[in-house]
C-alpha positions in Angstrom: 0.0 0.1 0.3 1.6 3.6 0.5 2.9 3.0 3.3 6.6 3.0 2.9 6.1 -0.9 4.2 9.3 -2.8 5.5 9.1 -6.5 5.4 7.7 -7.7 8.3 8.7 -10.6 10.7 5.1 -12.1 10.8 5.1 -15.5 11.7 3.2 -18.4 10.7 1.4 -19.8 13.3 -0.8 -23.0 13.0 -4.7 -23.4 13.5 -4.0 -25.4 17.4 -1.7 -22.7 18.3 -4.3 -20.2 18.3 -7.1 -22.1 19.3 -4.7 -22.0 22.3 -4.1 -18.3 22.2 -8.0 -17.7 22.4 -7.7 -19.3 25.8 -4.7 -18.4 27.5 -6.4 -15.5 29.2 -3.7 -12.9 26.7 -4.2 -9.6 25.2 -5.2 -11.3 21.5 -6.0 -9.6 17.9 -7.7 -12.2 15.0 -7.7 -10.1 12.1 -9.7 -11.4 9.1 -8.3 -9.2 5.6 -10.8 -10.3 3.1 -14.0 -8.2 2.1 -16.9 -8.6 3.7 -18.7 -10.9 1.9 -15.7 -13.4 2.2 -15.8 -13.5 5.2 -19.0 -13.7 5.9 -19.2 -16.9 4.6 -16.8 -19.2 6.6 -14.6 -17.6 9.2 -13.2 -18.0 13.1 -15.7 -17.5 15.5 -13.6 -14.1 17.2 -11.8 -13.0 13.9 -12.6 -8.8 13.6 -13.1 -8.3 9.6 -10.9 -5.7 8.8 -10.2 -5.8 4.9 -7.4 -5.2 3.0 -9.0 -3.0 1.1 -9.7 -0.4 3.8 -6.9 -1.3 6.6 -5.2 1.8 7.1 -9.4 3.6 7.7 -9.7 1.5 10.2 -7.4 -0.7 11.8 -5.7 1.8 14.4 -9.1 2.3 16.2 -9.7 -1.3 15.8 -6.4 -2.0 17.6 -5.1 0.6 19.1 -1.7 -1.0 20.4 1.0 -1.7 18.5 2.7 -4.1 20.8 -0.5 -5.4 20.6 -0.7 -9.5 19.1 -1.6 -10.0 16.4 -2.5 -13.2 14.0 -4.0 -12.1 10.7 -6.6 -14.4 8.2 -7.0 -15.1 4.5 -7.7 -17.5 2.6 -3.6 -19.0 1.8 -3.6 -16.6 -0.5 -0.7 -13.8 0.3 -3.3 -10.9 1.7 -2.3 -11.5 4.7 1.6 -11.0 4.3 1.0 -7.9 2.2 -0.6 -6.2 5.6 1.8 -7.2 7.9 4.0 -5.8 5.7 1.5 -2.7 6.0 1.1 -3.4 10.0 4.7 -3.3 10.0 4.9 -0.2 8.4 3.3 1.2 10.6 4.8 0.1 13.9 2.4 -3.0 15.1 5.3 -5.1 16.1 3.6 -8.3 17.1 2.6 -10.4 13.7 1.1 -13.3 12.9 -0.5 -15.5 9.8 -2.6 -18.0 10.2 -0.9 -21.1 8.8 -2.5 -22.6 5.7 -6.0 -20.0 6.3 -9.6 -20.8 6.6 -8.9 -24.0 4.8 -6.5 -25.2 7.3 -8.7 -24.1 10.5 -11.6 -26.3 9.0 -9.0 -29.5 8.2 -7.9 -29.0 11.6 -11.5 -29.6 12.7 -12.4 -26.3 14.1 -15.7 -24.5 13.7 -16.2 -21.9 10.8 -18.8 -19.6 11.4 -21.3 -17.4 8.7 -22.4 -14.3 8.7 -21.9 -10.6 10.8 -21.2 -9.9 14.4 -21.3 -13.1 15.2 -19.8 -13.5 18.7 -23.3 -10.7 19.7 -25.5 -12.9 17.7 -24.7 -15.5 19.7 -25.0 -14.2 22.6 -28.3 -13.5 22.5 -29.4 -16.5 21.7 -27.1 -17.3 24.5 -29.2 -15.0 27.0 -32.6 -15.9 25.8 -31.7 -19.8 26.4 -30.5 -18.9 29.7 -33.0 -16.3 31.4 -35.9 -17.5 29.5 -36.2 -14.2 28.6 -40.0 -13.8 27.2 -41.1 -13.5 23.8 -44.4 -12.9 22.0 -44.9 -14.1 18.1 -46.0 -11.4 15.3 -49.7 -12.4 15.4 -49.9 -12.4 19.2 -48.7 -9.3 19.6 -51.1 -8.3 16.3 -54.1 -9.4 18.8 -53.2 -7.4 21.9 -52.9 -4.2 19.8 -57.0 -4.9 18.1 -57.4 -5.8 21.4 -56.5 -2.0 22.7 -54.4 -4.0 25.4 -52.4 -1.1 27.7 -49.2 -1.8 26.0 -46.2 0.3 24.5 -43.8 -1.3 21.4 -40.2 -0.7 22.0 -37.6 -0.3 19.4 -34.6 -0.7 20.3 -32.1 0.4 17.2 -31.0 3.1 16.3 -32.9 5.7 14.6 -32.3 5.3 11.1 -33.0 1.1 11.4 -36.5 2.1 13.1 -37.4 5.0 10.4 -36.6 2.9 7.9 -39.1 0.0 9.1 -40.8 -0.5 12.0 -44.0 -2.5 14.0 -47.1 0.1 14.0 -47.7 2.3 17.5 -43.6 2.3 17.9 -41.3 4.0 19.6 -37.9 4.3 18.8 -36.0 3.6 21.7 -32.2 2.3 21.3 -31.0 0.0 23.7 -28.9 1.4 26.1 -31.3 3.9 26.2 -34.5 1.9 27.6 -33.6 1.9 31.2 -33.2 5.3 31.5 -36.4 6.0 29.4 -39.1 3.1 30.2 -40.2 4.8 33.0 -41.4 7.8 31.2 -42.6 6.2 28.4 -44.9 3.9 31.5 -45.4 4.7 33.9 -48.1 2.7 35.3 -46.8 -1.1 35.3 -49.9 -2.7 34.5 -48.3 -1.1 30.9 -46.8 -4.1 28.9 -43.5 -3.6 27.3 -43.2 -5.4 24.1 -39.4 -4.8 22.9 -38.4 -5.5 19.1 -35.4 -4.8 16.6 -35.1 -6.4 13.4 -34.5 -10.0 14.0 -33.6 -10.8 17.6 -31.2 -10.1 19.7 -31.9 -6.7 20.4 -35.5 -7.8 21.3 -33.6 -10.4 23.7 -31.1 -7.8 24.7 -33.6 -5.1 25.4 -36.5 -6.9 27.2 -33.8 -8.8 29.7 -32.2 -5.5 30.3 -35.2 -4.2 31.9 -36.1 -7.2 33.5 -32.6 -7.0 35.2 -33.4 -3.5 36.0 -36.2 -4.8 37.5 -38.8 -3.3 35.9 -42.3 -4.0 37.3 -43.8 -3.6 34.1 -44.7 -7.1 32.4 -41.8 -7.1 29.8 -41.9 -9.1 26.6 -39.4 -9.5 23.0 -41.1 -9.5 19.9 -39.9 -13.0 18.2 -37.7 -12.3 15.6 -38.7 -8.1 15.2 -39.5 -6.6 12.0 -38.7 -9.2 10.5 -41.4 -11.8 12.3 -43.9 -9.2 11.9 -43.1 -9.3 7.7 -43.4 -13.2 7.7 -46.1 -12.8 9.1 -48.5 -11.6 6.3 -48.4 -8.1 8.6 -47.7 -4.0 7.4 -44.7 -2.4 8.5 -44.7 1.8 9.4 -42.2 3.3 7.1 -41.1 7.2 7.4 -41.8 7.4 11.3 -40.6 10.0 13.9 -41.9 8.9 16.7 -39.3 9.0 19.3 -39.2 9.5 23.4 -38.5 13.5 24.9 -35.8 14.1 27.3 -36.2 12.3 30.4 -37.7 13.4 33.1 -36.5 14.3 36.6 -38.2 11.2 38.1 -37.7 9.3 35.3 -33.7 9.6 35.6 -33.8 9.2 39.5 -35.8 6.0 38.9 -33.5 4.5 36.7 -30.1 5.5 38.6 -32.0 3.6 41.6 -32.2 0.5 39.4 -29.3 0.7 37.7 -27.3 1.4 41.1 -28.7 -2.3 42.3 -27.6 -3.6 38.5 -24.4 -2.8 39.3 -24.1 -4.8 42.2 -25.7 -7.5 40.5 -23.2 -7.6 38.1 -19.7 -6.3 39.9 -20.0 -3.4 37.6 -16.8 -0.9 38.3 -16.2 2.8 38.7 -13.4 4.5 37.9 -11.9 7.4 38.3 -9.9 10.2 36.5 -6.8 9.1 38.5 -7.8 4.9 37.7 -8.0 5.9 33.5 -4.4 8.0 34.1 -2.6 5.0 35.1 -4.8 2.4 32.7 -4.0 5.0 29.6 0.1 5.1 31.2 0.1 1.1 30.8 1.3 0.3 27.8 0.9 -3.5 28.8 -2.7 -3.1 28.3 -4.7 -1.8 25.3 -7.7 0.5 26.7 -10.7 1.4 25.0 -12.8 4.6 25.6 -16.7 4.2 24.5 -19.5 7.7 24.6 -22.0 4.7 25.3 -24.8 7.3 24.9 -26.7 8.6 21.8 -24.2 10.0 19.2 -26.2 13.4 19.3 -24.7 13.4 23.0 -21.5 13.1 21.9 -21.2 15.2 19.0 -22.0 17.8 20.9 -19.7 17.2 23.7 -17.4 14.8 25.5 -14.6 12.7 27.5 -11.1 13.7 25.6 -10.1 10.8 23.8 -13.8 8.3 23.7 -15.3 7.2 20.7 -19.1 7.4 20.3 -20.4 3.6 20.9 -23.9 3.9 21.2 -24.3 1.3 24.7 -26.4 -0.8 22.0 -24.9 -1.1 18.7 -21.3 -1.6 21.0 -22.9 -5.3 22.3 -25.0 -5.6 19.6 -21.6 -5.4 17.2 -18.7 -5.8 19.6 -16.4 -7.3 17.1 -16.9 -3.3 15.0 -15.3 -1.3 17.9 -12.8 -3.5 20.1 -10.9 -5.5 17.7 -8.7 -7.1 21.5 -10.0 -9.6 22.6 -9.3 -8.9 26.4 -8.6 -5.1 26.7 -9.9 -3.1 29.3 -12.4 -1.0 28.4 -14.5 2.2 30.1 -17.5 3.6 29.4 -18.7 7.4 29.5 -22.2 8.5 29.8 -23.1 11.7 31.7 -25.5 9.9 33.7 -23.9 6.1 34.3 -27.3 4.5 32.9 -26.1 3.5 29.8 -22.9 3.3 30.8 -23.6 0.6 33.8 -26.5 -1.5 32.0 -23.6 -1.7 28.8 -20.8 -2.8 31.2 -23.7 -5.3 32.5 -23.7 -7.4 29.1 -20.7 -6.8 28.7 -19.4 -8.5 31.5 -21.3 -11.3 30.7 -20.3 -11.6 27.5 -16.5 -12.5 28.3 -14.9 -8.7 28.9 -13.7 -8.8 32.2 -12.4 -5.3 32.6 -15.4 -3.4 31.9 -15.6 0.1 34.5 -17.5 2.7 34.1 -16.8 6.7 34.2 -18.5 8.5 36.1 -20.6 11.5 35.3 -18.5 11.5 31.9 -20.3 12.9 29.5 -20.4 16.7 27.8 -16.5 17.9 27.6 -15.0 20.4 25.6 -13.6 17.5 23.7 -15.8 17.9 20.2 -13.6 16.1 18.1 -15.7 13.4 16.0 -14.9 9.4 16.5 -12.5 9.5 13.4 -9.9 11.8 13.9 -6.8 12.5 11.7 -4.5 9.9 13.7 -6.6 7.4 13.4 -5.6 6.9 10.0 -1.9 4.9 9.2 -1.0 6.3 6.3 -0.8 9.7 4.3 -1.8 10.1 1.1 0.8 12.3 -1.4 -0.3 15.9 -1.5 0.9 16.2 -5.1 -1.3 14.0 -6.4 -4.0 15.8 -5.8 -7.1 17.1 -7.7 -10.3 18.5 -6.9 -13.6 18.6 -8.9 -12.9 22.0 -11.0 -9.8 20.4 -12.4 -11.3 16.9 -13.1 -13.8 18.4 -15.2 -10.7 20.3 -17.1 -8.9 16.1 -17.9 -10.7 15.9 -21.3 -9.4 11.9 -21.4 -9.7 10.2 -17.9 -10.9 7.5 -16.7 -12.6 6.9 -13.5 -12.7 4.4 -10.7 -14.2 4.6 -7.4 -13.2 2.7 -4.8 -16.1 2.8 -2.5 -18.0 0.5 -1.1 -20.2 -0.9 -3.4 -23.1 0.2 -1.9 -22.6 3.7 -1.8 -21.7 3.5 -5.5 -24.7 1.6 -6.3 -26.6 4.3 -4.6 -24.3 7.1 -7.1 -21.8 7.9 -8.6 -19.4 10.6 -10.5 -21.3 9.9 -13.8 -18.8 7.5 -15.5 -17.0 6.0 -12.4 -16.4 2.3 -12.6 -16.6 0.5 -9.2 -13.2 -0.9 -7.8 -12.0 -2.0 -4.6 -8.7 -1.4 -3.9 -7.4 -4.6 -2.7 -8.5 -5.9 -6.3 -6.7 -2.8 -8.2 -4.8 -4.9 -10.5 -8.0 -7.5 -10.8 -10.5 -4.4 -11.7 -7.4 -2.3 -13.9 -6.9 -5.4 -16.2 -10.5 -5.7 -16.9 -11.2 -1.8 -18.2 -10.2 -0.3 -21.0 -8.5 2.6 -19.1 -6.5 5.4 -21.1 -5.8 9.1 -20.7 -5.8 9.9 -17.0 -6.6 7.7 -14.3 -8.2 9.5 -11.2 -9.2 7.6 -8.4 -12.2 8.7 -6.3 -13.8 7.1 -2.7 -16.7 8.4 0.2 -14.5 11.2 0.6 -11.5 10.6 -1.0 -9.4 9.5 2.2 -9.1 5.7 0.7 -8.7 7.3 -2.8 -5.4 8.9 -1.3 -3.7 5.9 0.0 -4.5 3.9 -2.8 -2.3 6.5 -5.7 0.9 4.7 -4.9 0.0 1.3 -6.1 -2.7 2.1 -9.0 0.8 3.7 -10.5 2.7 0.5 -9.6 -0.1 -1.0 -12.0 -0.1 1.6 -14.7 1.8 3.7 -16.6 -1.3 6.3 -16.9 -0.5 9.3 -15.2 -2.8 8.9 -11.8 -4.6 11.0 -9.6 -7.0 10.9 -6.5 -9.5 13.6 -6.4 -10.0 15.2 -3.1 -12.8 15.0 -1.0 -14.1 12.3 -3.0 -17.8 11.5 -3.6 -18.8 14.3 -1.0 -17.1 16.8 -2.6 -18.4 16.3 -6.0 -22.1 16.0 -4.5 -21.4 19.7 -2.1 -20.7 21.1 -5.2 -24.5 19.6 -7.0 -22.8 18.1 -9.6 -25.0 15.1 -11.1 -24.7 11.5 -9.6 -25.3 8.9 -12.0 -26.8 5.2 -11.0 -26.0 3.4 -14.4 -23.3 0.8 -13.4 -20.1 0.4 -14.3 -18.7 -3.0 -12.0 -15.2 -3.9 -12.9 -15.3 -5.9 -10.0 -17.8 -7.5 -8.2 -19.5 -6.6 -5.0 -17.3 -8.7 -2.1 -17.2 -5.7 -0.2 -20.4 -5.8 1.6 -22.3 -8.3 3.0 -26.3 -7.3 2.9 -29.3 -7.8 4.8 -31.5 -10.0 4.1 -34.5 -8.0 3.0 -31.6 -6.0 1.0 -30.7 -9.4 -1.0 -31.9 -9.7 -4.6 -35.1 -12.0 -5.0 -37.5 -13.5 -2.8 -36.8 -11.4 0.9 -39.8 -13.9 2.8 -36.7 -16.8 2.0 -33.5 -14.6 2.8 -35.7 -13.8 6.0 -36.2 -16.9 7.1 -32.7 -18.4 6.2 -31.4 -15.3 9.0 -33.5 -16.1 11.8 -32.8 -19.9 11.3 -29.0 -19.2 11.1 -29.7 -16.6 14.4 -31.1 -19.9 16.4 -28.7 -22.1 15.0 -25.7 -19.9 16.6 -26.7 -21.5 19.8 -25.6 -25.3 18.4 -22.9 -23.6 16.6 -20.4 -21.6 19.6 -21.2 -25.1 21.6 -19.4 -27.1 18.7 -16.5 -24.4 19.1 -15.9 -24.2 22.7 -13.8 -20.8 22.9 -16.7 -18.6 24.2 -17.2 -17.8 28.3 -20.9 -16.3 28.5 -22.5 -16.3 31.8 -25.2 -15.3 33.8 -25.0 -14.4 37.1 
């Protein structure tokens, strides 16, 4: 890639040795560098998907400590070694590769998993089974609605998912917000509370959060969420905006009293600033600081150095936030309720060193969760051009390295789609001529790929400063005509996004989710627990 690479001192490690690492108590980052769709077909349970094509944009936040023990995983096709060379150039020192790749893991008789966010999804199934989380079917819920039952439906997903599709009467209350806001929403203990998501995990975790907090109401999870509602032949809502108002004083007092009991039950540690400074100074351990509030609250101001990780999503997709197994996690929240509830789930998931930083919320830091120093490498400034310069080039070939899902929504007219790690494959397919200009969502990835492109073509190569975002900001038109120089291997699609019959995809997905409990039992590396 464009970093000054040096030959990595990376060791091939046998599958049995990697399996042993998962149980030795040390910190470990298992990093699968294949494209997301390929990863989703077959991978190790605890592997984090960090495709080589986007490595520099994501890796430093996921694995921040340069001395972390890292095992890189591929299909025994050279991707892991390419990645090791880049990481060595960025200062990572403990680099190994899974000897023989995914096929060797299977040949050793070890379990492989399909799908994404598998540890979190499997954890949800474990919680339902272990805690006997009550649930209700779509038909049962529809009957209660028709009967005028005193009830509320709380949608535990982020707002964007909720607004796209929701259950009728549903109120958007993202997972970590449930205990904080439920008393204001359902002050009467006689009101039935139904928690839903798109499928199963966030419904289960959300409902059990309220039960663990001691809500006096009857609480149930909507079995199979909006997918189950759709499969039952019922009509979902679209474009709704039913969000909860600010928490009242009495609602906050009630929630804090309940989470104090949760903290005692699950052994949640509170850490002060001095303790946090000690953890920050410990170079032998990885530290993650996550702000678990709503993203809008985070943007308004947050604890310096904290990354935005809304609590419900941190539990739902832990692998996208914390790349190092066994790392320390500190959760920030101005009222502690969301942090304590999130910590209770991370502890049950097997994260041992989790602490809550009291009253760490709105502060002076307004940096986003993607600071510039989280990107490995820099783009060559002398190769950058702006949109006006692009338009002035008479003979140009534009290659768009954005995710295929974004490319298909709209791209610069005439641009080809390509995957950065497979750029040689794409350029061999394209009849490229004139000047080659690389672009991407915001230009960052395009700039990082310039050196690779120059090694593959004799044409002059530039990157579009600001990328597609700059093009759109000026008001230039986008095209939906796809020119695919590669397969869309970069993106796993949700069941309702896939081509074909969505009901078939939904049923397959739900069956996959339910089957995870048996799969993790065969794998034998989870440390899930319920006190």
